[in-house]
All heavy atoms as a GROMACS GRO file, in nm:
protein
  620
    1MET      N    1  11.228   9.379   9.745
    1MET     CA    2  11.099   9.348   9.687
    1MET      C    3  11.112   9.240   9.582
    1MET      O    4  11.012   9.184   9.544
    1MET     CB    5  11.039   9.471   9.621
    1MET     CG    6  10.970   9.567   9.710
    1MET     SD    7  10.797   9.560   9.747
    1MET     CE    8  10.706   9.536   9.603
    2GLY      N    9  11.230   9.214   9.534
    2GLY     CA   10  11.247   9.116   9.429
    2GLY      C   11  11.217   8.975   9.475
    2GLY      O   12  11.194   8.887   9.392
    3LYS      N   13  11.216   8.947   9.604
    3LYS     CA   14  11.192   8.813   9.654
    3LYS      C   15  11.046   8.785   9.686
    3LYS      O   16  11.011   8.674   9.722
    3LYS     CB   17  11.276   8.790   9.780
    3LYS     CG   18  11.424   8.795   9.754
    3LYS     CD   19  11.503   8.769   9.878
    3LYS     CE   20  11.651   8.781   9.849
    3LYS     NZ   21  11.732   8.753   9.969
    4VAL      N   22  10.958   8.883   9.673
    4VAL     CA   23  10.816   8.865   9.700
    4VAL      C   24  10.753   8.799   9.577
    4VAL      O   25  10.768   8.849   9.466
    4VAL     CB   26  10.747   8.999   9.729
    4VAL    CG1   27  10.598   8.980   9.749
    4VAL    CG2   28  10.810   9.066   9.849
    5PRO      N   29  10.683   8.688   9.596
    5PRO     CA   30  10.619   8.622   9.481
    5PRO      C   31  10.514   8.714   9.417
    5PRO      O   32  10.446   8.791   9.484
    5PRO     CB   33  10.552   8.499   9.542
    5PRO     CG   34  10.624   8.475   9.670
    5PRO     CD   35  10.670   8.609   9.718
    6VAL      N   36  10.503   8.702   9.288
    6VAL     CA   37  10.410   8.786   9.211
    6VAL      C   38  10.266   8.759   9.254
    6VAL      O   39  10.183   8.850   9.256
    6VAL     CB   40  10.429   8.760   9.060
    6VAL    CG1   41  10.328   8.837   8.978
    6VAL    CG2   42  10.570   8.795   9.019
    7VAL      N   43  10.238   8.637   9.295
    7VAL     CA   44  10.102   8.602   9.339
    7VAL      C   45  10.064   8.686   9.461
    7VAL      O   46   9.950   8.733   9.472
    7VAL     CB   47  10.094   8.451   9.372
    7VAL    CG1   48   9.958   8.415   9.427
    7VAL    CG2   49  10.126   8.369   9.250
    8TYR      N   50  10.156   8.708   9.553
    8TYR     CA   51  10.127   8.790   9.671
    8TYR      C   52  10.103   8.936   9.634
    8TYR      O   53  10.019   9.002   9.693
    8TYR     CB   54  10.242   8.782   9.771
    8TYR     CG   55  10.259   8.647   9.836
    8TYR    CD1   56  10.374   8.617   9.904
    8TYR    CD2   57  10.160   8.549   9.828
    8TYR    CE1   58  10.391   8.494   9.965
    8TYR    CE2   59  10.176   8.426   9.888
    8TYR     CZ   60  10.291   8.399   9.956
    8TYR     OH   61  10.308   8.278  10.016
    9ILE      N   62  10.180   8.985   9.540
    9ILE     CA   63  10.164   9.125   9.498
    9ILE      C   64  10.026   9.145   9.437
    9ILE      O   65   9.954   9.239   9.472
    9ILE     CB   66  10.275   9.164   9.400
    9ILE    CG1   67  10.410   9.161   9.471
    9ILE    CG2   68  10.248   9.302   9.340
    9ILE    CD1   69  10.529   9.180   9.380
   10PHE      N   70   9.986   9.058   9.345
   10PHE     CA   71   9.855   9.072   9.284
   10PHE      C   72   9.743   9.034   9.380
   10PHE      O   73   9.632   9.084   9.369
   10PHE     CB   74   9.846   8.989   9.155
   10PHE     CG   75   9.922   9.051   9.042
   10PHE    CD1   76  10.039   8.993   8.996
   10PHE    CD2   77   9.878   9.168   8.983
   10PHE    CE1   78  10.110   9.050   8.893
   10PHE    CE2   79   9.949   9.226   8.880
   10PHE     CZ   80  10.065   9.167   8.835
   11GLY      N   81   9.773   8.947   9.477
   11GLY     CA   82   9.674   8.913   9.579
   11GLY      C   83   9.644   9.029   9.672
   11GLY      O   84   9.536   9.036   9.730
   12ALA      N   85   9.737   9.120   9.687
   12ALA     CA   86   9.716   9.237   9.773
   12ALA      C   87   9.622   9.338   9.709
   12ALA      O   88   9.569   9.426   9.778
   12ALA     CB   89   9.849   9.303   9.806
   13ILE      N   90   9.601   9.327   9.580
   13ILE     CA   91   9.511   9.420   9.512
   13ILE      C   92   9.367   9.400   9.558
   13ILE      O   93   9.290   9.496   9.573
   13ILE     CB   94   9.523   9.404   9.359
   13ILE    CG1   95   9.661   9.452   9.315
   13ILE    CG2   96   9.414   9.477   9.285
   13ILE    CD1   97   9.692   9.427   9.171
   14ILE      N   98   9.330   9.275   9.587
   14ILE     CA   99   9.191   9.245   9.625
   14ILE      C  100   9.151   9.317   9.754
   14ILE      O  101   9.051   9.390   9.756
   14ILE     CB  102   9.170   9.093   9.635
   14ILE    CG1  103   9.187   9.030   9.496
   14ILE    CG2  104   9.033   9.060   9.692
   14ILE    CD1  105   9.196   8.881   9.497
   15PRO      N  106   9.227   9.303   9.865
   15PRO     CA  107   9.186   9.378   9.985
   15PRO      C  108   9.198   9.529   9.968
   15PRO      O  109   9.120   9.605  10.027
   15PRO     CB  110   9.278   9.328  10.096
   15PRO     CG  111   9.378   9.241  10.033
   15PRO     CD  112   9.336   9.212   9.894
   16ALA      N  113   9.293   9.574   9.887
   16ALA     CA  114   9.308   9.718   9.865
   16ALA      C  115   9.185   9.774   9.794
   16ALA      O  116   9.134   9.881   9.831
   16ALA     CB  117   9.433   9.746   9.784
   17LEU      N  118   9.135   9.703   9.694
   17LEU     CA  119   9.015   9.748   9.625
   17LEU      C  120   8.892   9.741   9.716
   17LEU      O  121   8.804   9.827   9.708
   17LEU     CB  122   8.992   9.665   9.499
   17LEU     CG  123   9.090   9.689   9.386
   17LEU    CD1  124   9.064   9.592   9.271
   17LEU    CD2  125   9.082   9.832   9.337
   18MET      N  126   8.888   9.642   9.802
   18MET     CA  127   8.776   9.632   9.896
   18MET      C  128   8.776   9.750   9.993
   18MET      O  129   8.670   9.809  10.019
   18MET     CB  130   8.783   9.500   9.972
   18MET     CG  131   8.754   9.379   9.888
   18MET     SD  132   8.788   9.221   9.968
   18MET     CE  133   8.686   9.228  10.110
   19ILE      N  134   8.891   9.787  10.044
   19ILE     CA  135   8.899   9.899  10.138
   19ILE      C  136   8.864  10.030  10.067
   19ILE      O  137   8.789  10.113  10.121
   19ILE     CB  138   9.038   9.905  10.203
   19ILE    CG1  139   9.054   9.786  10.298
   19ILE    CG2  140   9.058  10.036  10.278
   19ILE    CD1  141   9.194   9.769  10.352
   20ALA      N  142   8.917  10.050   9.947
   20ALA     CA  143   8.884  10.172   9.872
   20ALA      C  144   8.735  10.177   9.841
   20ALA      O  145   8.672  10.283   9.851
   20ALA     CB  146   8.966  10.178   9.744
   21GLY      N  147   8.678  10.063   9.807
   21GLY     CA  148   8.534  10.057   9.781
   21GLY      C  149   8.452  10.091   9.904
   21GLY      O  150   8.349  10.158   9.896
   22LEU      N  151   8.498  10.044  10.020
   22LEU     CA  152   8.428  10.076  10.144
   22LEU      C  153   8.433  10.225  10.175
   22LEU      O  154   8.335  10.282  10.225
   22LEU     CB  155   8.487   9.996  10.260
   22LEU     CG  156   8.446   9.850  10.265
   22LEU    CD1  157   8.522   9.778  10.376
   22LEU    CD2  158   8.297   9.837  10.285
   23TYR      N  159   8.546  10.290  10.147
   23TYR     CA  160   8.555  10.436  10.168
   23TYR      C  161   8.449  10.508  10.085
   23TYR      O  162   8.375  10.591  10.136
   23TYR     CB  163   8.692  10.489  10.126
   23TYR     CG  164   8.797  10.482  10.233
   23TYR    CD1  165   8.910  10.404  10.216
   23TYR    CD2  166   8.785  10.555  10.350
   23TYR    CE1  167   9.008  10.398  10.313
   23TYR    CE2  168   8.882  10.550  10.448
   23TYR     CZ  169   8.994  10.472  10.428
   23TYR     OH  170   9.090  10.466  10.524
   24PHE      N  171   8.441  10.474   9.955
   24PHE     CA  172   8.348  10.543   9.868
   24PHE      C  173   8.203  10.504   9.899
   24PHE      O  174   8.114  10.588   9.894
   24PHE     CB  175   8.380  10.515   9.722
   24PHE     CG  176   8.504  10.586   9.676
   24PHE    CD1  177   8.624  10.518   9.663
   24PHE    CD2  178   8.502  10.722   9.649
   24PHE    CE1  179   8.738  10.584   9.622
   24PHE    CE2  180   8.616  10.788   9.609
   24PHE     CZ  181   8.734  10.720   9.596
   25PHE      N  182   8.178  10.379   9.935
   25PHE     CA  183   8.043  10.337   9.970
   25PHE      C  184   7.996  10.408  10.097
   25PHE      O  185   7.882  10.455  10.104
   25PHE     CB  186   8.039  10.185   9.988
   25PHE     CG  187   7.903  10.134  10.022
   25PHE    CD1  188   7.803  10.126   9.926
   25PHE    CD2  189   7.873  10.093  10.151
   25PHE    CE1  190   7.677  10.080   9.957
   25PHE    CE2  191   7.748  10.046  10.184
   25PHE     CZ  192   7.649  10.040  10.087
   26ASP      N  193   8.083  10.416  10.196
   26ASP     CA  194   8.048  10.484  10.321
   26ASP      C  195   8.018  10.630  10.294
   26ASP      O  196   7.921  10.685  10.348
   26ASP     CB  197   8.162  10.470  10.421
   26ASP     CG  198   8.134  10.545  10.550
   26ASP    OD1  199   8.028  10.519  10.611
   26ASP    OD2  200   8.216  10.628  10.590
   27HIS      N  201   8.098  10.693  10.211
   27HIS     CA  202   8.075  10.834  10.180
   27HIS      C  203   7.943  10.852  10.105
   27HIS      O  204   7.867  10.945  10.133
   27HIS     CB  205   8.191  10.889  10.097
   27HIS     CG  206   8.173  11.032  10.062
   27HIS    ND1  207   8.110  11.072   9.948
   27HIS    CD2  208   8.206  11.144  10.129
   27HIS    CE1  209   8.107  11.203   9.943
   27HIS    NE2  210   8.164  11.249  10.052
   28SER      N  211   7.913  10.762  10.013
   28SER     CA  212   7.789  10.774   9.936
   28SER      C  213   7.667  10.756  10.025
   28SER      O  214   7.570  10.831  10.014
   28SER     CB  215   7.788  10.671   9.824
   28SER     OG  216   7.890  10.698   9.732
   29VAL      N  217   7.671  10.658  10.113
   29VAL     CA  218   7.558  10.634  10.201
   29VAL      C  219   7.537  10.751  10.296
   29VAL      O  220   7.425  10.798  10.317
   29VAL     CB  221   7.577  10.502  10.280
   29VAL    CG1  222   7.476  10.488  10.392
   29VAL    CG2  223   7.568  10.384  10.186
   30ALA      N  224   7.648  10.802  10.353
   30ALA     CA  225   7.636  10.914  10.446
   30ALA      C  226   7.583  11.038  10.376
   30ALA      O  227   7.500  11.111  10.432
   30ALA     CB  228   7.772  10.943  10.508
   31SER      N  229   7.629  11.065  10.253
   31SER     CA  230   7.580  11.184  10.183
   31SER      C  231   7.434  11.168  10.142
   31SER      O  232   7.358  11.264  10.144
   31SER     CB  233   7.668  11.216  10.062
   31SER     OG  234   7.659  11.113   9.967
   32GLN      N  235   7.392  11.046  10.105
   32GLN     CA  236   7.251  11.025  10.070
   32GLN      C  237   7.161  11.040  10.192
   32GLN      O  238   7.050  11.094  10.182
   32GLN     CB  239   7.232  10.885  10.008
   32GLN     CG  240   7.291  10.871   9.871
   32GLN     CD  241   7.224  10.962   9.770
   32GLN    OE1  242   7.104  10.987   9.776
   32GLN    NE2  243   7.303  11.012   9.678
   33MET      N  244   7.208  10.995  10.306
   33MET     CA  245   7.129  11.010  10.428
   33MET      C  246   7.117  11.156  10.468
   33MET      O  247   7.013  11.200  10.518
   33MET     CB  248   7.191  10.929  10.541
   33MET     CG  249   7.175  10.780  10.524
   33MET     SD  250   7.257  10.686  10.653
   33MET     CE  251   7.164  10.734  10.796
   34ALA      N  252   7.221  11.234  10.446
   34ALA     CA  253   7.218  11.375  10.483
   34ALA      C  254   7.136  11.459  10.384
   34ALA      O  255   7.096  11.570  10.417
   34ALA     CB  256   7.359  11.430  10.490
   35GLN      N  257   7.111  11.406  10.265
   35GLN     CA  258   7.040  11.483  10.162
   35GLN      C  259   6.895  11.439  10.144
   35GLN      O  260   6.837  11.457  10.038
   35GLN     CB  261   7.114  11.469  10.029
   35GLN     CG  262   7.251  11.527  10.032
   35GLN     CD  263   7.331  11.488   9.912
   35GLN    OE1  264   7.278  11.435   9.815
   35GLN    NE2  265   7.460  11.512   9.916
   36GLN      N  266   6.837  11.386  10.247
   36GLN     CA  267   6.697  11.344  10.238
   36GLN      C  268   6.607  11.466  10.224
   36GLN      O  269   6.644  11.578  10.259
   36GLN     CB  270   6.659  11.262  10.360
   36GLN     CG  271   6.730  11.129  10.365
   36GLN     CD  272   6.699  11.052  10.492
   36GLN    OE1  273   6.629  11.100  10.580
   36GLN    NE2  274   6.750  10.931  10.501
   37LYS      N  275   6.487  11.444  10.175
   37LYS     CA  276   6.392  11.554  10.149
   37LYS      C  277   6.359  11.634  10.275
   37LYS      O  278   6.334  11.753  10.267
   37LYS     CB  279   6.264  11.498  10.089
   37LYS     CG  280   6.281  11.432   9.956
   37LYS     CD  281   6.250  11.528   9.848
   37LYS     CE  282   6.256  11.453   9.715
   37LYS     NZ  283   6.287  11.539   9.607
   38GLU      N  284   6.362  11.572  10.388
   38GLU     CA  285   6.323  11.641  10.512
   38GLU      C  286   6.419  11.751  10.552
   38GLU      O  287   6.386  11.838  10.631
   38GLU     CB  288   6.309  11.541  10.626
   38GLU     CG  289   6.438  11.471  10.661
   38GLU     CD  290   6.418  11.354  10.753
   38GLU    OE1  291   6.349  11.259  10.714
   38GLU    OE2  292   6.474  11.358  10.864
   39PHE      N  293   6.541  11.750  10.498
   39PHE     CA  294   6.640  11.852  10.533
   39PHE      C  295   6.638  11.972  10.440
   39PHE      O  296   6.703  12.072  10.465
   39PHE     CB  297   6.780  11.791  10.536
   39PHE     CG  298   6.797  11.684  10.641
   39PHE    CD1  299   6.836  11.557  10.604
   39PHE    CD2  300   6.772  11.710  10.774
   39PHE    CE1  301   6.851  11.458  10.699
   39PHE    CE2  302   6.786  11.612  10.870
   39PHE     CZ  303   6.825  11.486  10.832
   40ASN      N  304   6.565  11.966  10.328
   40ASN     CA  305   6.551  12.077  10.232
   40ASN      C  306   6.686  12.134  10.185
   40ASN      O  307   6.706  12.255  10.185
   40ASN     CB  308   6.467  12.189  10.290
   40ASN     CG  309   6.320  12.167  10.267
   40ASN    OD1  310   6.282  12.087  10.183
   40ASN    ND2  311   6.237  12.237  10.343
   41LEU      N  312   6.776  12.050  10.147
   41LEU     CA  313   6.906  12.097  10.097
   41LEU      C  314   6.899  12.126   9.948
   41LEU      O  315   6.830  12.059   9.873
   41LEU     CB  316   7.013  11.990  10.123
   41LEU     CG  317   7.043  11.960  10.269
   41LEU    CD1  318   7.145  11.848  10.277
   41LEU    CD2  319   7.097  12.082  10.337
   42GLN      N  320   6.972  12.228   9.906
   42GLN     CA  321   6.983  12.259   9.764
   42GLN      C  322   7.122  12.219   9.717
   42GLN      O  323   7.221  12.242   9.786
   42GLN     CB  324   6.962  12.408   9.741
   42GLN     CG  325   6.823  12.454   9.776
   42GLN     CD  326   6.805  12.603   9.754
   42GLN    OE1  327   6.901  12.672   9.724
   42GLN    NE2  328   6.686  12.650   9.770
   43LYS      N  329   7.127  12.159   9.600
   43LYS     CA  330   7.256  12.113   9.547
   43LYS      C  331   7.330  12.232   9.486
   43LYS      O  332   7.283  12.294   9.392
   43LYS     CB  333   7.234  12.005   9.442
   43LYS     CG  334   7.171  11.881   9.499
   43LYS     CD  335   7.150  11.777   9.392
   43LYS     CE  336   7.083  11.655   9.451
   43LYS     NZ  337   7.052  11.556   9.350
   44PRO      N  338   7.449  12.263   9.537
   44PRO     CA  339   7.527  12.374   9.481
   44PRO      C  340   7.595  12.333   9.351
   44PRO      O  341   7.585  12.219   9.306
   44PRO     CB  342   7.630  12.402   9.590
   44PRO     CG  343   7.646  12.274   9.661
   44PRO     CD  344   7.512  12.206   9.654
   45SER      N  345   7.667  12.427   9.291
   45SER     CA  346   7.733  12.399   9.164
   45SER      C  347   7.845  12.297   9.178
   45SER      O  348   7.878  12.226   9.084
   45SER     CB  349   7.789  12.528   9.104
   45SER     OG  350   7.882  12.585   9.195
   46ALA      N  351   7.905  12.288   9.296
   46ALA     CA  352   8.013  12.191   9.320
   46ALA      C  353   7.960  12.072   9.399
   46ALA      O  354   8.017  12.030   9.499
   46ALA     CB  355   8.127  12.258   9.394
   47TYR      N  356   7.850  12.014   9.350
   47TYR     CA  357   7.781  11.908   9.425
   47TYR      C  358   7.868  11.784   9.442
   47TYR      O  359   7.871  11.724   9.549
   47TYR     CB  360   7.653  11.872   9.351
   47TYR     CG  361   7.577  11.760   9.413
   47TYR    CD1  362   7.521  11.773   9.540
   47TYR    CD2  363   7.559  11.640   9.346
   47TYR    CE1  364   7.451  11.670   9.598
   47TYR    CE2  365   7.488  11.537   9.403
   47TYR     CZ  366   7.434  11.552   9.528
   47TYR     OH  367   7.365  11.450   9.584
   48HIS      N  368   7.941  11.743   9.339
   48HIS     CA  369   8.022  11.621   9.345
   48HIS      C  370   8.168  11.650   9.379
   48HIS      O  371   8.254  11.563   9.366
   48HIS     CB  372   8.014  11.545   9.213
   48HIS     CG  373   7.877  11.496   9.183
   48HIS    ND1  374   7.817  11.396   9.256
   48HIS    CD2  375   7.785  11.535   9.091
   48HIS    CE1  376   7.696  11.373   9.209
   48HIS    NE2  377   7.674  11.457   9.111
   49TYR      N  378   8.196  11.768   9.424
   49TYR     CA  379   8.332  11.808   9.459
   49TYR      C  380   8.386  11.725   9.576
   49TYR      O  381   8.503  11.694   9.582
   49TYR     CB  382   8.335  11.957   9.492
   49TYR     CG  383   8.472  12.015   9.512
   49TYR    CD1  384   8.564  12.013   9.410
   49TYR    CD2  385   8.507  12.073   9.632
   49TYR    CE1  386   8.689  12.067   9.428
   49TYR    CE2  387   8.632  12.126   9.652
   49TYR     CZ  388   8.723  12.124   9.548
   49TYR     OH  389   8.847  12.177   9.567
   50ASP      N  390   8.299  11.687   9.668
   50ASP     CA  391   8.344  11.610   9.784
   50ASP      C  392   8.390  11.470   9.744
   50ASP      O  393   8.485  11.417   9.802
   50ASP     CB  394   8.234  11.602   9.890
   50ASP     CG  395   8.104  11.546   9.837
   50ASP    OD1  396   8.087  11.540   9.714
   50ASP    OD2  397   8.018  11.509   9.919
   51VAL      N  398   8.327  11.410   9.643
   51VAL     CA  399   8.372  11.279   9.596
   51VAL      C  400   8.509  11.291   9.530
   51VAL      O  401   8.595  11.205   9.546
   51VAL     CB  402   8.268  11.217   9.500
   51VAL    CG1  403   8.317  11.085   9.445
   51VAL    CG2  404   8.136  11.200   9.570
   52LEU      N  405   8.531  11.399   9.457
   52LEU     CA  406   8.662  11.424   9.397
   52LEU      C  407   8.768  11.440   9.505
   52LEU      O  408   8.877  11.381   9.496
   52LEU     CB  409   8.658  11.548   9.308
   52LEU     CG  410   8.791  11.593   9.250
   52LEU    CD1  411   8.840  11.494   9.146
   52LEU    CD2  412   8.778  11.731   9.191
   53LEU      N  413   8.738  11.516   9.608
   53LEU     CA  414   8.833  11.533   9.718
   53LEU      C  415   8.860  11.402   9.791
   53LEU      O  416   8.974  11.374   9.829
   53LEU     CB  417   8.783  11.638   9.816
   53LEU     CG  418   8.788  11.782   9.767
   53LEU    CD1  419   8.729  11.875   9.872
   53LEU    CD2  420   8.930  11.822   9.735
   54LEU      N  421   8.758  11.320   9.809
   54LEU     CA  422   8.778  11.190   9.872
   54LEU      C  423   8.870  11.102   9.788
   54LEU      O  424   8.960  11.036   9.840
   54LEU     CB  425   8.644  11.121   9.894
   54LEU     CG  426   8.649  10.983   9.958
   54LEU    CD1  427   8.699  10.994  10.102
   54LEU    CD2  428   8.514  10.916   9.953
   55GLY      N  429   8.851  11.103   9.657
   55GLY     CA  430   8.939  11.026   9.569
   55GLY      C  431   9.082  11.074   9.574
   55GLY      O  432   9.176  10.994   9.575
   56ILE      N  433   9.101  11.205   9.578
   56ILE     CA  434   9.237  11.260   9.586
   56ILE      C  435   9.301  11.224   9.719
   56ILE      O  436   9.419  11.187   9.724
   56ILE     CB  437   9.233  11.413   9.565
   56ILE    CG1  438   9.197  11.445   9.420
   56ILE    CG2  439   9.367  11.476   9.602
   56ILE    CD1  440   9.170  11.590   9.394
   57MET      N  441   9.224  11.229   9.828
   57MET     CA  442   9.281  11.194   9.959
   57MET      C  443   9.318  11.047   9.967
   57MET      O  444   9.422  11.012  10.022
   57MET     CB  445   9.183  11.232  10.070
   57MET     CG  446   9.174  11.380  10.093
   57MET     SD  447   9.078  11.426  10.237
   57MET     CE  448   8.917  11.362  10.199
   58VAL      N  449   9.234  10.958   9.911
   58VAL     CA  450   9.266  10.816   9.912
   58VAL      C  451   9.390  10.791   9.827
   58VAL      O  452   9.480  10.717   9.866
   58VAL     CB  453   9.146  10.733   9.861
   58VAL    CG1  454   9.186  10.590   9.833
   58VAL    CG2  455   9.034  10.736   9.962
   59TRP      N  456   9.397  10.854   9.710
   59TRP     CA  457   9.516  10.839   9.624
   59TRP      C  458   9.641  10.890   9.694
   59TRP      O  459   9.746  10.825   9.690
   59TRP     CB  460   9.495  10.915   9.493
   59TRP     CG  461   9.617  10.920   9.410
   59TRP    CD1  462   9.667  10.822   9.331
   59TRP    CD2  463   9.708  11.030   9.399
   59TRP    NE1  464   9.782  10.864   9.272
   59TRP    CE2  465   9.810  10.991   9.311
   59TRP    CE3  466   9.712  11.156   9.455
   59TRP    CZ2  467   9.914  11.074   9.279
   59TRP    CZ3  468   9.817  11.239   9.422
   59TRP    CH2  469   9.915  11.198   9.335
   60TYR      N  470   9.633  11.003   9.760
   60TYR     CA  471   9.748  11.059   9.832
   60TYR      C  472   9.791  10.967   9.945
   60TYR      O  473   9.910  10.943   9.964
   60TYR     CB  474   9.714  11.198   9.887
   60TYR     CG  475   9.824  11.254   9.973
   60TYR    CD1  476   9.938  11.306   9.916
   60TYR    CD2  477   9.814  11.251  10.111
   60TYR    CE1  478  10.041  11.357   9.995
   60TYR    CE2  479   9.915  11.301  10.191
   60TYR     CZ  480  10.028  11.354  10.132
   60TYR     OH  481  10.129  11.402  10.210
   61PHE      N  482   9.695  10.914  10.019
   61PHE     CA  483   9.727  10.826  10.132
   61PHE      C  484   9.800  10.701  10.083
   61PHE      O  485   9.901  10.661  10.140
   61PHE     CB  486   9.600  10.788  10.206
   61PHE     CG  487   9.622  10.694  10.320
   61PHE    CD1  488   9.680  10.738  10.437
   61PHE    CD2  489   9.588  10.560  10.310
   61PHE    CE1  490   9.702  10.652  10.542
   61PHE    CE2  491   9.609  10.474  10.415
   61PHE     CZ  492   9.666  10.519  10.531
   62VAL      N  493   9.749  10.642   9.977
   62VAL     CA  494   9.811  10.519   9.927
   62VAL      C  495   9.947  10.547   9.866
   62VAL      O  496  10.044  10.475   9.891
   62VAL     CB  497   9.718  10.452   9.824
   62VAL    CG1  498   9.788  10.339   9.752
   62VAL    CG2  499   9.594  10.399   9.893
   63SER      N  500   9.958  10.653   9.788
   63SER     CA  501  10.083  10.676   9.716
   63SER      C  502  10.194  10.736   9.803
   63SER      O  503  10.311  10.710   9.779
   63SER     CB  504  10.059  10.768   9.596
   63SER     OG  505  10.018  10.896   9.641
   64SER      N  506  10.159  10.811   9.904
   64SER     CA  507  10.264  10.876   9.981
   64SER      C  508  10.290  10.813  10.118
   64SER      O  509  10.398  10.828  10.172
   64SER     CB  510  10.231  11.024  10.001
   64SER     OG  511  10.117  11.036  10.083
   65ILE      N  512  10.191  10.743  10.172
   65ILE     CA  513  10.208  10.687  10.305
   65ILE      C  514  10.228  10.536  10.300
   65ILE      O  515  10.318  10.483  10.363
   65ILE     CB  516  10.090  10.724  10.395
   65ILE    CG1  517  10.087  10.876  10.414
   65ILE    CG2  518  10.098  10.654  10.529
   65ILE    CD1  519   9.966  10.929  10.485
   66LEU      N  520  10.146  10.466  10.223
   66LEU     CA  521  10.154  10.320  10.224
   66LEU      C  522  10.261  10.264  10.131
   66LEU      O  523  10.338  10.177  10.170
   66LEU     CB  524  10.018  10.261  10.187
   66LEU     CG  525   9.908  10.281  10.289
   66LEU    CD1  526   9.781  10.215  10.241
   66LEU    CD2  527   9.948  10.226  10.424
   67LEU      N  528  10.266  10.313  10.008
   67LEU     CA  529  10.360  10.254   9.911
   67LEU      C  530  10.506  10.269   9.949
   67LEU      O  531  10.583  10.174   9.934
   67LEU     CB  532  10.334  10.310   9.772
   67LEU     CG  533  10.206  10.262   9.705
   67LEU    CD1  534  10.192  10.326   9.569
   67LEU    CD2  535  10.204  10.113   9.693
   68PRO      N  536  10.552  10.384  10.000
   68PRO     CA  537  10.694  10.392  10.036
   68PRO      C  538  10.734  10.302  10.151
   68PRO      O  539  10.851  10.271  10.167
   68PRO     CB  540  10.713  10.539  10.075
   68PRO     CG  541  10.603  10.611  10.009
   68PRO     CD  542  10.489  10.515  10.004
   69LYS      N  543  10.638  10.256  10.230
   69LYS     CA  544  10.670  10.173  10.345
   69LYS      C  545  10.647  10.025  10.321
   69LYS      O  546  10.664   9.945  10.411
   69LYS     CB  547  10.587  10.218  10.465
   69LYS     CG  548  10.621  10.357  10.510
   69LYS     CD  549  10.537  10.397  10.627
   69LYS     CE  550  10.569  10.540  10.664
   69LYS     NZ  551  10.484  10.590  10.767
   70THR      N  552  10.609   9.985  10.203
   70THR     CA  553  10.579   9.844  10.178
   70THR      C  554  10.702   9.756  10.193
   70THR      O  555  10.690   9.639  10.229
   70THR     CB  556  10.518   9.823  10.038
   70THR    OG1  557  10.605   9.883   9.941
   70THR    CG2  558  10.381   9.883  10.029
   71TRP      N  559  10.817   9.810  10.168
   71TRP     CA  560  10.939   9.729  10.183
   71TRP      C  561  10.963   9.692  10.328
   71TRP      O  562  11.028   9.594  10.358
   71TRP     CB  563  11.060   9.803  10.127
   71TRP     CG  564  11.088   9.934  10.196
   71TRP    CD1  565  11.035  10.054  10.165
   71TRP    CD2  566  11.171   9.952  10.309
   71TRP    NE1  567  11.080  10.149  10.252
   71TRP    CE2  568  11.166  10.090  10.342
   71TRP    CE3  569  11.251   9.869  10.388
   71TRP    CZ2  570  11.235  10.145  10.448
   71TRP    CZ3  571  11.321   9.924  10.493
   71TRP    CH2  572  11.314  10.061  10.524
   72LEU      N  573  10.907   9.767  10.423
   72LEU     CA  574  10.922   9.732  10.564
   72LEU      C  575  10.853   9.602  10.601
   72LEU      O  576  10.893   9.531  10.691
   72LEU     CB  577  10.866   9.844  10.653
   72LEU     CG  578  10.942   9.977  10.652
   72LEU    CD1  579  10.862  10.081  10.729
   72LEU    CD2  580  11.078   9.960  10.712
   73TYR      N  581  10.745   9.572  10.527
   73TYR     CA  582  10.664   9.455  10.561
   73TYR      C  583  10.718   9.327  10.498
   73TYR      O  584  10.676   9.219  10.537
   73TYR     CB  585  10.520   9.478  10.519
   73TYR     CG  586  10.463   9.606  10.578
   73TYR    CD1  587  10.420   9.709  10.498
   73TYR    CD2  588  10.455   9.621  10.715
   73TYR    CE1  589  10.369   9.826  10.553
   73TYR    CE2  590  10.405   9.736  10.771
   73TYR     CZ  591  10.363   9.838  10.690
   73TYR     OH  592  10.313   9.952  10.744
   74VAL      N  593  10.805   9.336  10.401
   74VAL     CA  594  10.854   9.216  10.335
   74VAL      C  595  10.994   9.177  10.378
   74VAL      O  596  11.040   9.069  10.344
   74VAL     CB  597  10.849   9.233  10.181
   74VAL    CG1  598  10.705   9.248  10.135
   74VAL    CG2  599  10.933   9.348  10.136
   75ILE      N  600  11.061   9.260  10.453
   75ILE     CA  601  11.195   9.226  10.500
   75ILE      C  602  11.182   9.140  10.625
   75ILE      O  603  11.117   9.179  10.722
   75ILE     CB  604  11.276   9.354  10.532
   75ILE    CG1  605  11.300   9.433  10.404
   75ILE    CG2  606  11.408   9.318  10.600
   75ILE    CD1  607  11.371   9.564  10.427
   76PRO      N  608  11.241   9.021  10.624
   76PRO     CA  609  11.231   8.937  10.743
   76PRO      C  610  11.305   8.998  10.862
   76PRO      O  611  11.412   9.055  10.848
   76PRO     CB  612  11.295   8.805  10.700
   76PRO     CG  613  11.369   8.833  10.575
   76PRO     CD  614  11.316   8.960  10.517
   77CYS      N  615  11.247   8.984  10.978
   77CYS     CA  616  11.308   9.040  11.099
   77CYS      C  617  11.406   8.942  11.160
   77CYS      O  618  11.395   8.827  11.154
   77CYS     CB  619  11.201   9.075  11.201
   77CYS     SG  620  11.095   9.206  11.143
   0.00000   0.00000   0.00000
């Protein structure tokens, strides 16, 4: 990893934030569509628990699946 330019490392943050934003935006839109007045849903005490779980799953995916394998992508074949 020492041979990867710093510009590339910081440049990878932009698409990563875009993808994470799309996950949360998609979840928000889907939950708002499912909670329209016509469905008569009541908000339980753990109403925002699903957003917390989504954040934990995204964090787990990035930290345990993607980050340990990043060295595979920078080693020349």
